[in-house]
TIVO-676380 format. One record per atom (N, C-alpha, C): residue number from 1; residue in one letter; atom name; x, y, z. Coordinates in steps of 0.02 Angstrom, whole numbers, plus 32768, in hexadecimal, padded with zeros to 4 digits. Layout:
N
<NUM,"A","CA",<X,Y,Z>>
...
***
This chain:
154
<1,"X","N",<7C72,51C2,694F>>
<1,"X","CA",<7C88,51CF,6997>>
<1,"X","C",<7C7D,5219,69AE>>
<2,"X","N",<7C68,521E,69E7>>
<2,"X","CA",<7C59,5261,6A02>>
<2,"X","C",<7C8D,5274,6A3B>>
<3,"X","N",<7CB4,52A5,6A39>>
<3,"X","CA",<7CDA,52C9,6A6C>>
<3,"X","C",<7CB4,5302,6A8F>>
<4,"X","N",<7CA5,5301,6AD0>>
<4,"X","CA",<7C81,5339,6AEA>>
<4,"X","C",<7C8A,5331,6B32>>
<5,"X","N",<7C7E,536E,6B5A>>
<5,"X","CA",<7C8A,5372,6BA1>>
<5,"X","C",<7C56,533E,6BCB>>
<6,"X","N",<7C77,5321,6BFB>>
<6,"X","CA",<7C51,52EA,6C26>>
<6,"X","C",<7C18,530D,6C4C>>
<7,"X","N",<7BE9,52E6,6C63>>
<7,"X","CA",<7BBB,52FE,6C8C>>
<7,"X","C",<7BC9,52D3,6CCA>>
<8,"X","N",<7BB5,52F3,6D03>>
<8,"X","CA",<7BC2,52D5,6D46>>
<8,"X","C",<7BAB,528A,6D46>>
<9,"X","N",<7B72,527A,6D25>>
<9,"X","CA",<7B5F,5235,6D1F>>
<9,"X","C",<7B95,5205,6CFF>>
<10,"X","N",<7BBF,521B,6CD5>>
<10,"X","CA",<7BEF,51FA,6CB9>>
<10,"X","C",<7C2D,51E7,6CDF>>
<11,"X","N",<7C37,5206,6D18>>
<11,"X","CA",<7C72,51F5,6D3F>>
<11,"X","C",<7C7B,51B0,6D4F>>
<12,"X","N",<7C46,518F,6D64>>
<12,"X","CA",<7C52,5144,6D7D>>
<12,"X","C",<7C72,511C,6D43>>
<13,"X","N",<7C59,5126,6D0A>>
<13,"X","CA",<7C72,5105,6CC7>>
<13,"X","C",<7CBA,511A,6CC3>>
<14,"X","N",<7CD2,5154,6CCC>>
<14,"X","CA",<7D11,5168,6CC4>>
<14,"X","C",<7D3F,5144,6CF9>>
<15,"X","N",<7D22,513B,6D33>>
<15,"X","CA",<7D4B,5120,6D67>>
<15,"X","C",<7D53,50D1,6D58>>
<16,"X","N",<7D21,50B5,6D38>>
<16,"X","CA",<7D2A,5073,6D1E>>
<16,"X","C",<7D5F,5066,6CED>>
<17,"X","N",<7D5F,509E,6CBF>>
<17,"X","CA",<7D97,509D,6C8C>>
<17,"X","C",<7DDF,50A4,6CAF>>
<18,"X","N",<7DDC,50D5,6CD5>>
<18,"X","CA",<7E1A,50E6,6CFC>>
<18,"X","C",<7E38,50A8,6D22>>
<19,"X","N",<7E10,507E,6D47>>
<19,"X","CA",<7E26,5045,6D70>>
<19,"X","C",<7E3F,500F,6D3C>>
<20,"X","N",<7E20,500F,6D09>>
<20,"X","CA",<7E34,4FDE,6CD3>>
<20,"X","C",<7E6F,4FEE,6CB6>>
<21,"X","N",<7E7E,5026,6CAA>>
<21,"X","CA",<7EC0,503D,6C83>>
<21,"X","C",<7EFA,504D,6CAE>>
<22,"X","N",<7EEB,506E,6CE7>>
<22,"X","CA",<7F2C,508E,6D00>>
<22,"X","C",<7F41,5067,6D46>>
<23,"X","N",<7F7B,505B,6D51>>
<23,"X","CA",<7F95,503B,6D92>>
<23,"X","C",<7F7C,5063,6DD0>>
<24,"X","N",<7F88,50A2,6DCE>>
<24,"X","CA",<7F76,50CC,6E04>>
<24,"X","C",<7F3B,50F8,6DEF>>
<25,"X","N",<7EFF,50DD,6DFF>>
<25,"X","CA",<7EBF,50FE,6DE4>>
<25,"X","C",<7EAD,5137,6E1A>>
<26,"X","N",<7E8F,5168,6DFA>>
<26,"X","CA",<7E70,5199,6E25>>
<26,"X","C",<7E31,5186,6E4A>>
<27,"X","N",<7E19,519F,6E70>>
<27,"X","CA",<7DDB,5195,6E9A>>
<27,"X","C",<7D9F,51C1,6E80>>
<28,"X","N",<7D5E,51A1,6E8C>>
<28,"X","CA",<7D2C,51C9,6E7D>>
<28,"X","C",<7D29,5215,6E92>>
<29,"X","N",<7D4C,5220,6ED0>>
<29,"X","CA",<7D56,5264,6EF1>>
<29,"X","C",<7D87,528F,6EC3>>
<30,"X","N",<7DBA,526F,6EA7>>
<30,"X","CA",<7DE7,5291,6E7B>>
<30,"X","C",<7DC1,529E,6E38>>
<31,"X","N",<7D9A,527A,6E19>>
<31,"X","CA",<7D71,5293,6DE2>>
<31,"X","C",<7D3A,52C5,6DF4>>
<32,"X","N",<7D1F,52C2,6E29>>
<32,"X","CA",<7CF7,52F5,6E41>>
<32,"X","C",<7D16,5338,6E3B>>
<33,"X","N",<7D4F,5337,6E63>>
<33,"X","CA",<7D76,5378,6E70>>
<33,"X","C",<7D8C,5393,6E24>>
<34,"X","N",<7DA3,5362,6DFC>>
<34,"X","CA",<7DB6,5378,6DB7>>
<34,"X","C",<7D79,539A,6D94>>
<35,"X","N",<7D3D,537B,6D96>>
<35,"X","CA",<7CFD,5391,6D7B>>
<35,"X","C",<7CEA,53D6,6D96>>
<36,"X","N",<7CF2,53D7,6DD1>>
<36,"X","CA",<7CDF,541F,6DF5>>
<36,"X","C",<7D0E,5458,6DEA>>
<37,"X","N",<7D50,5448,6DCD>>
<37,"X","CA",<7D81,5483,6DCA>>
<37,"X","C",<7D7A,549D,6D85>>
<38,"X","N",<7D76,54E7,6D8A>>
<38,"X","CA",<7D66,550C,6D4D>>
<38,"X","C",<7D9B,5504,6D15>>
<39,"X","N",<7DD7,5500,6D2A>>
<39,"X","CA",<7E1A,54FC,6CFB>>
<39,"X","C",<7E1D,54B5,6CE1>>
<40,"X","N",<7DF8,5487,6CF6>>
<40,"X","CA",<7E06,5447,6CDF>>
<40,"X","C",<7DCA,542F,6CB7>>
<41,"X","N",<7DDA,5408,6C7D>>
<41,"X","CA",<7DA6,53F5,6C53>>
<41,"X","C",<7DA9,53A7,6C52>>
<42,"X","N",<7D6D,5388,6C4C>>
<42,"X","CA",<7D74,5343,6C41>>
<42,"X","C",<7D40,5335,6C07>>
<43,"X","N",<7D5C,5314,6BDC>>
<43,"X","CA",<7D36,52FC,6B9A>>
<43,"X","C",<7D30,52B2,6B96>>
<44,"X","N",<7CF6,52A1,6B77>>
<44,"X","CA",<7CF0,5258,6B6C>>
<44,"X","C",<7CF1,5249,6B26>>
<45,"X","N",<7D08,520A,6B15>>
<45,"X","CA",<7CFF,51FB,6ACD>>
<45,"X","C",<7CCE,51BF,6AD2>>
<46,"X","N",<7C97,51C5,6AA3>>
<46,"X","CA",<7C63,5190,6AA2>>
<46,"X","C",<7C47,518F,6A63>>
<47,"X","N",<7C27,5156,6A53>>
<47,"X","CA",<7BF9,5141,6A25>>
<47,"X","C",<7BBB,512F,6A44>>
<48,"X","N",<7BB0,50F6,6A4A>>
<48,"X","CA",<7B74,50DB,6A79>>
<48,"X","C",<7B86,50DA,6ABF>>
<49,"X","N",<7BCE,50C8,6ACB>>
<49,"X","CA",<7BE4,50C6,6B10>>
<49,"X","C",<7C21,50F3,6B16>>
<50,"X","N",<7C2F,5105,6B57>>
<50,"X","CA",<7C6B,512C,6B59>>
<50,"X","C",<7CAB,50FA,6B58>>
<51,"X","N",<7CD8,5109,6B27>>
<51,"X","CA",<7D10,50E0,6B23>>
<51,"X","C",<7D54,5101,6B44>>
<52,"X","N",<7D51,5142,6B53>>
<52,"X","CA",<7D87,515A,6B68>>
<52,"X","C",<7D7E,51A4,6B82>>
<53,"X","N",<7DB3,51C1,6B90>>
<53,"X","CA",<7DB2,5208,6BB3>>
<53,"X","C",<7DF2,5230,6BB6>>
<54,"X","N",<7DEF,526E,6BB9>>
<54,"X","CA",<7E2C,5295,6BCA>>
<54,"X","C",<7E1D,52C7,6BFF>>
<55,"X","N",<7E4E,52CE,6C26>>
<55,"X","CA",<7E47,5308,6C59>>
<55,"X","C",<7E83,5334,6C4E>>
<56,"X","N",<7E71,537A,6C45>>
<56,"X","CA",<7EAB,53A8,6C38>>
<56,"X","C",<7E9C,53EC,6C55>>
<57,"X","N",<7ECF,540C,6C67>>
<57,"X","CA",<7ECD,5457,6C7D>>
<57,"X","C",<7ED4,5482,6C3F>>
<58,"X","N",<7EAD,54B7,6C41>>
<58,"X","CA",<7EB5,54EF,6C10>>
<58,"X","C",<7EC3,552A,6C36>>
<59,"X","N",<7EFF,5548,6C20>>
<59,"X","CA",<7F0A,5587,6C4A>>
<59,"X","C",<7F29,55B5,6C11>>
<60,"X","N",<7F01,55E1,6C06>>
<60,"X","CA",<7F11,5616,6BC9>>
<60,"X","C",<7F19,55EE,6B83>>
<61,"X","N",<7F4D,55F0,6B6D>>
<61,"X","CA",<7F65,55CA,6B2A>>
<61,"X","C",<7F85,5590,6B33>>
<62,"X","N",<7F87,556E,6B6D>>
<62,"X","CA",<7FAC,552B,6B71>>
<62,"X","C",<7F79,54FC,6B93>>
<63,"X","N",<7F8E,54BD,6B87>>
<63,"X","CA",<7F69,5484,6BA2>>
<63,"X","C",<7F95,5456,6BBE>>
<64,"X","N",<7F86,543B,6BF4>>
<64,"X","CA",<7FAB,53FD,6C11>>
<64,"X","C",<7F7C,53C8,6C18>>
<65,"X","N",<7F8A,5390,6BF6>>
<65,"X","CA",<7F63,5358,6BFE>>
<65,"X","C",<7F76,532F,6C3C>>
<66,"X","N",<7F46,5327,6C63>>
<66,"X","CA",<7F49,5303,6CA1>>
<66,"X","C",<7F44,52BE,6C8F>>
<67,"X","N",<7F19,52A2,6C61>>
<67,"X","CA",<7F0D,5259,6C5E>>
<67,"X","C",<7EE8,5250,6C20>>
<68,"X","N",<7EF4,521D,6BFC>>
<68,"X","CA",<7EC8,5201,6BCA>>
<68,"X","C",<7EC4,51B6,6BD3>>
<69,"X","N",<7E84,51A1,6BDA>>
<69,"X","CA",<7E76,515C,6BE4>>
<69,"X","C",<7E46,5140,6BB4>>
<70,"X","N",<7E5C,5109,6B96>>
<70,"X","CA",<7E2B,50E8,6B5C>>
<70,"X","C",<7E29,50A5,6B76>>
<71,"X","N",<7DEB,5088,6B75>>
<71,"X","CA",<7DE1,5047,6B89>>
<71,"X","C",<7E12,5011,6B62>>
<72,"X","N",<7E2A,4FE6,6B83>>
<72,"X","CA",<7E59,4FB8,6B62>>
<72,"X","C",<7E41,4F99,6B1F>>
<73,"X","N",<7E07,4F87,6B27>>
<73,"X","CA",<7DE9,4F68,6AE4>>
<73,"X","C",<7DE5,4F94,6AAA>>
<74,"X","N",<7DEA,4FD3,6ABB>>
<74,"X","CA",<7DE5,500C,6A8D>>
<74,"X","C",<7E2C,502D,6A77>>
<75,"X","N",<7E59,501A,6A9F>>
<75,"X","CA",<7E9A,503E,6A8A>>
<75,"X","C",<7EBC,5025,6A48>>
<76,"X","N",<7EE2,5051,6A28>>
<76,"X","CA",<7EFB,5042,69E7>>
<76,"X","C",<7ECB,5047,69B4>>
<77,"X","N",<7E93,5068,69BB>>
<77,"X","CA",<7E5A,5076,698C>>
<77,"X","C",<7E56,50BE,6980>>
<78,"X","N",<7E89,50E5,698B>>
<78,"X","CA",<7E85,5127,6976>>
<78,"X","C",<7E5B,5160,69A7>>
<79,"X","N",<7E43,5141,69D4>>
<79,"X","CA",<7E16,516D,6A05>>
<79,"X","C",<7E43,51A5,6A25>>
<80,"X","N",<7E77,5187,6A3D>>
<80,"X","CA",<7EAB,51C1,6A63>>
<80,"X","C",<7EBE,51FA,6A32>>
<81,"X","N",<7ED0,51EA,69F5>>
<81,"X","CA",<7EDE,521A,69BC>>
<81,"X","C",<7EA8,5245,69B5>>
<82,"X","N",<7E6E,522B,69AF>>
<82,"X","CA",<7E31,5254,69A3>>
<82,"X","C",<7E2F,528C,69E6>>
<83,"X","N",<7E37,5274,6A1A>>
<83,"X","CA",<7E3C,52A5,6A56>>
<83,"X","C",<7E6D,52D9,6A56>>
<84,"X","N",<7EAB,52BF,6A40>>
<84,"X","CA",<7EE5,52F4,6A39>>
<84,"X","C",<7ED8,531F,6A05>>
<85,"X","N",<7EB7,5312,69C4>>
<85,"X","CA",<7EA8,533A,6991>>
<85,"X","C",<7E77,5371,69A7>>
<86,"X","N",<7E45,535D,69C9>>
<86,"X","CA",<7E08,5385,69E3>>
<86,"X","C",<7E2A,53B9,6A10>>
<87,"X","N",<7E55,53A3,6A3C>>
<87,"X","CA",<7E83,53D8,6A70>>
<87,"X","C",<7EAF,5405,6A3C>>
<88,"X","N",<7ECB,53F7,6A0B>>
<88,"X","CA",<7EF6,541B,69DE>>
<88,"X","C",<7ECB,5451,69BF>>
<89,"X","N",<7E8D,5445,69AC>>
<89,"X","CA",<7E64,546F,6985>>
<89,"X","C",<7E46,54AD,69B6>>
<90,"X","N",<7E53,549D,69F7>>
<90,"X","CA",<7E37,54D9,6A22>>
<90,"X","C",<7E54,5521,6A0E>>
<91,"X","N",<7E30,5552,6A0F>>
<91,"X","CA",<7E46,558C,69F4>>
<91,"X","C",<7E80,55B0,6A2D>>
<92,"X","N",<7EB2,55CB,6A0C>>
<92,"X","CA",<7EDF,55F1,6A32>>
<92,"X","C",<7F0E,55C6,6A66>>
<93,"X","N",<7F0B,5580,6A50>>
<93,"X","CA",<7F38,555A,6A80>>
<93,"X","C",<7F7C,554F,6A5A>>
<94,"X","N",<7FB6,5564,6A7D>>
<94,"X","CA",<7FFA,5563,6A61>>
<94,"X","C",<8022,552F,6A6F>>
<95,"X","N",<8015,5510,6AA9>>
<95,"X","CA",<803E,54D8,6AC7>>
<95,"X","C",<8010,54A6,6AF0>>
<96,"X","N",<801F,545E,6AE7>>
<96,"X","CA",<8003,542E,6B08>>
<96,"X","C",<8036,540C,6B29>>
<97,"X","N",<8034,5405,6B68>>
<97,"X","CA",<806A,53D7,6B9B>>
<97,"X","C",<8041,53A0,6BB2>>
<98,"X","N",<8071,5374,6BC0>>
<98,"X","CA",<805D,5334,6BEA>>
<98,"X","C",<8096,5314,6C03>>
<99,"X","N",<808F,52DC,6C2C>>
<99,"X","CA",<80C3,52B3,6C4A>>
<99,"X","C",<80AB,5272,6C46>>
<100,"X","N",<80E6,5249,6C35>>
<100,"X","CA",<80D8,51FC,6C31>>
<100,"X","C",<8111,51D7,6C4E>>
<101,"X","N",<8106,51A2,6C6A>>
<101,"X","CA",<8146,517C,6C8C>>
<101,"X","C",<816C,515D,6C53>>
<102,"X","N",<81AB,5162,6C5B>>
<102,"X","CA",<81D8,513E,6C2A>>
<102,"X","C",<81CD,50FA,6C1B>>
<103,"X","N",<81AF,50DA,6C4E>>
<103,"X","CA",<819A,508F,6C41>>
<103,"X","C",<815F,5084,6C18>>
<104,"X","N",<813C,50BA,6C0C>>
<104,"X","CA",<80FE,50B0,6BDD>>
<104,"X","C",<8108,50BC,6B96>>
<105,"X","N",<8122,5084,6B7F>>
<105,"X","CA",<813C,508C,6B33>>
<105,"X","C",<8103,5092,6B04>>
<106,"X","N",<80C7,5078,6B18>>
<106,"X","CA",<808B,5078,6AE8>>
<106,"X","C",<8070,50CA,6AEC>>
<107,"X","N",<8077,50E7,6B25>>
<107,"X","CA",<805B,5133,6B2E>>
<107,"X","C",<809F,5158,6B07>>
<108,"X","N",<80D4,514D,6B08>>
<108,"X","CA",<8104,5174,6AEF>>
<108,"X","C",<8103,516F,6AA2>>
<109,"X","N",<8100,5136,6A85>>
<109,"X","CA",<80EF,512D,6A41>>
<109,"X","C",<80AF,5152,6A28>>
<110,"X","N",<8079,5154,6A4E>>
<110,"X","CA",<803C,5175,6A39>>
<110,"X","C",<804C,51C0,6A38>>
<111,"X","N",<806D,51DF,6A68>>
<111,"X","CA",<8073,521F,6A6A>>
<111,"X","C",<80AA,523A,6A2F>>
<112,"X","N",<80DA,520D,6A23>>
<112,"X","CA",<810A,521C,69EC>>
<112,"X","C",<80E1,521B,69A3>>
<113,"X","N",<80AF,51ED,69A6>>
<113,"X","CA",<808C,51E9,6964>>
<113,"X","C",<805C,522A,6964>>
<114,"X","N",<8047,5242,699B>>
<114,"X","CA",<8022,527E,6992>>
<114,"X","C",<8044,52C2,699B>>
<115,"X","N",<8089,52BF,6989>>
<115,"X","CA",<80A8,52FF,697F>>
<115,"X","C",<80D1,531C,69B7>>
<116,"X","N",<80CB,52F8,69F2>>
<116,"X","CA",<80E9,5313,6A37>>
<116,"X","C",<8130,5307,6A30>>
<117,"X","N",<815A,5335,6A4F>>
<117,"X","CA",<81A3,5330,6A5A>>
<117,"X","C",<81BA,532E,6AA3>>
<118,"X","N",<81E8,5309,6AB4>>
<118,"X","CA",<8201,5301,6AEF>>
<118,"X","C",<8233,533B,6B02>>
<119,"X","N",<8215,535B,6B41>>
<119,"X","CA",<823A,53A0,6B54>>
<119,"X","C",<8265,5390,6B92>>
<120,"X","N",<8260,535A,6BBD>>
<120,"X","CA",<827C,5353,6BF8>>
<120,"X","C",<826B,530F,6C1A>>
<121,"X","N",<8287,5306,6C4D>>
<121,"X","CA",<827D,52CA,6C7D>>
<121,"X","C",<827E,52E2,6CC4>>
<122,"X","N",<824C,52CA,6CE6>>
<122,"X","CA",<8250,52D8,6D33>>
<122,"X","C",<8257,5291,6D53>>
<123,"X","N",<828A,5289,6D7F>>
<123,"X","CA",<829E,524A,6D9D>>
<123,"X","C",<827F,5249,6DE7>>
<124,"X","N",<8262,520E,6DF4>>
<124,"X","CA",<8240,5208,6E2F>>
<124,"X","C",<8219,5248,6E4B>>
<125,"X","N",<81F0,525B,6E24>>
<125,"X","CA",<81CB,5299,6E31>>
<125,"X","C",<8189,5288,6E51>>
<126,"X","N",<8168,524F,6E47>>
<126,"X","CA",<8125,524A,6E6A>>
<126,"X","C",<8131,5221,6EAD>>
<127,"X","N",<80F8,522F,6ED9>>
<127,"X","CA",<80F5,5203,6F0F>>
<127,"X","C",<80BD,51D7,6F16>>
<128,"X","N",<80CA,5198,6F2B>>
<128,"X","CA",<808F,5167,6F36>>
<128,"X","C",<809C,5152,6F7B>>
<129,"X","N",<8065,5160,6FAA>>
<129,"X","CA",<806D,5146,6FEC>>
<129,"X","C",<80A1,5169,700F>>
<130,"X","N",<80A4,51AF,7001>>
<130,"X","CA",<80CF,51DC,7022>>
<130,"X","C",<811F,51C2,7012>>
<131,"X","N",<812E,51A5,6FE2>>
<131,"X","CA",<8170,5192,6FCB>>
<131,"X","C",<8174,51A5,6F86>>
<132,"X","N",<81B6,51B9,6F71>>
<132,"X","CA",<81BB,51C9,6F36>>
<132,"X","C",<81CB,5187,6F01>>
<133,"X","N",<81A5,5187,6ECD>>
<133,"X","CA",<81A9,514B,6EA5>>
<133,"X","C",<81E1,5156,6E78>>
<134,"X","N",<8206,511C,6E69>>
<134,"X","CA",<8242,511F,6E3F>>
<134,"X","C",<8244,511D,6DFE>>
<135,"X","N",<8201,5131,6DDF>>
<135,"X","CA",<820C,5128,6D8D>>
<135,"X","C",<820F,517A,6D77>>
<136,"X","N",<8228,5177,6D33>>
<136,"X","CA",<8231,51BE,6D1C>>
<136,"X","C",<81EE,51CF,6CEF>>
<137,"X","N",<81E3,520D,6CF1>>
<137,"X","CA",<81AB,5225,6CCC>>
<137,"X","C",<81CC,5256,6C92>>
<138,"X","N",<81AE,524C,6C59>>
<138,"X","CA",<81C8,5272,6C1D>>
<138,"X","C",<8191,52A8,6C11>>
<139,"X","N",<81A9,52E3,6C08>>
<139,"X","CA",<817C,531C,6BFA>>
<139,"X","C",<817E,5328,6BB3>>
<140,"X","N",<813E,5323,6B96>>
<140,"X","CA",<8139,5339,6B4F>>
<140,"X","C",<8117,5376,6B43>>
<141,"X","N",<8129,5396,6B05>>
<141,"X","CA",<8109,53D0,6AEC>>
<141,"X","C",<80F2,53CB,6AA7>>
<142,"X","N",<80B1,53E3,6A99>>
<142,"X","CA",<80A5,53EE,6A4F>>
<142,"X","C",<809F,5437,6A45>>
<143,"X","N",<80C4,5452,6A16>>
<143,"X","CA",<80B0,54A0,6A0A>>
<143,"X","C",<809E,54A2,69C5>>
<144,"X","N",<805F,54C4,69C3>>
<144,"X","CA",<8038,54D2,6986>>
<144,"X","C",<8066,54EF,6958>>
<145,"X","N",<8063,54E1,6915>>
<145,"X","CA",<8092,54F7,68E0>>
<145,"X","C",<8084,553D,68D3>>
<146,"X","N",<804A,5557,68D7>>
<146,"X","CA",<8041,55A4,68D1>>
<146,"X","C",<8065,55C8,6903>>
<147,"X","N",<806E,55B5,6940>>
<147,"X","CA",<8093,55D4,6973>>
<147,"X","C",<80D8,55D2,696B>>
<148,"X","N",<80F2,558C,6953>>
<148,"X","CA",<8131,558B,693F>>
<148,"X","C",<8150,55B3,6907>>
<149,"X","N",<8123,55BA,68D6>>
<149,"X","CA",<8138,55E8,689D>>
<149,"X","C",<813A,5635,68BA>>
<150,"X","N",<810F,5647,68E8>>
<150,"X","CA",<810B,5688,6901>>
<150,"X","C",<8151,5693,692A>>
<151,"X","N",<8169,5664,694F>>
<151,"X","CA",<81A4,5665,6975>>
<151,"X","C",<81E4,566D,693F>>
<152,"X","N",<81E0,5641,6908>>
<152,"X","CA",<8211,5645,68D8>>
<152,"X","C",<8222,5685,68B1>>
<153,"X","N",<81EA,56A7,68AD>>
<153,"X","CA",<81E9,56E3,687E>>
<153,"X","C",<81FC,571A,68A6>>
<154,"X","N",<81FD,571D,68E7>>
<154,"X","CA",<820D,5760,690D>>
<154,"X","C",<8257,5766,690C>>
***
């Protein structure tokens, strides 16, 4: 399996995966905007075909994961963990944040398995069609151990 930055030619395949996996999928324009933004990275995971992707912000020593999408037929095969582990290995990253719906138990279990901790809940935070949607979002964080040891030793 290879995890590497996407090329513009890959975006249509990512949209295909996006529509297959998410209830509220992003548009091709959204993906193009992400692709053109300097602080946002999009990686694909592939062998002979693209099976998934991650979109994340990197600002200084922190990362916020916007989205991880793995083809349904490839879920529960460790591809998401491979992506998380590659992000964890980036130099000087101290914290990784993300948000997930409280209703998405599959994602919650995935993030717990990968070392994330719940740090808060936002209630009715997101808008769909200009109305606040009524589900809660859990905010998760993973703090790298070397950073945690640094905090504890001061």
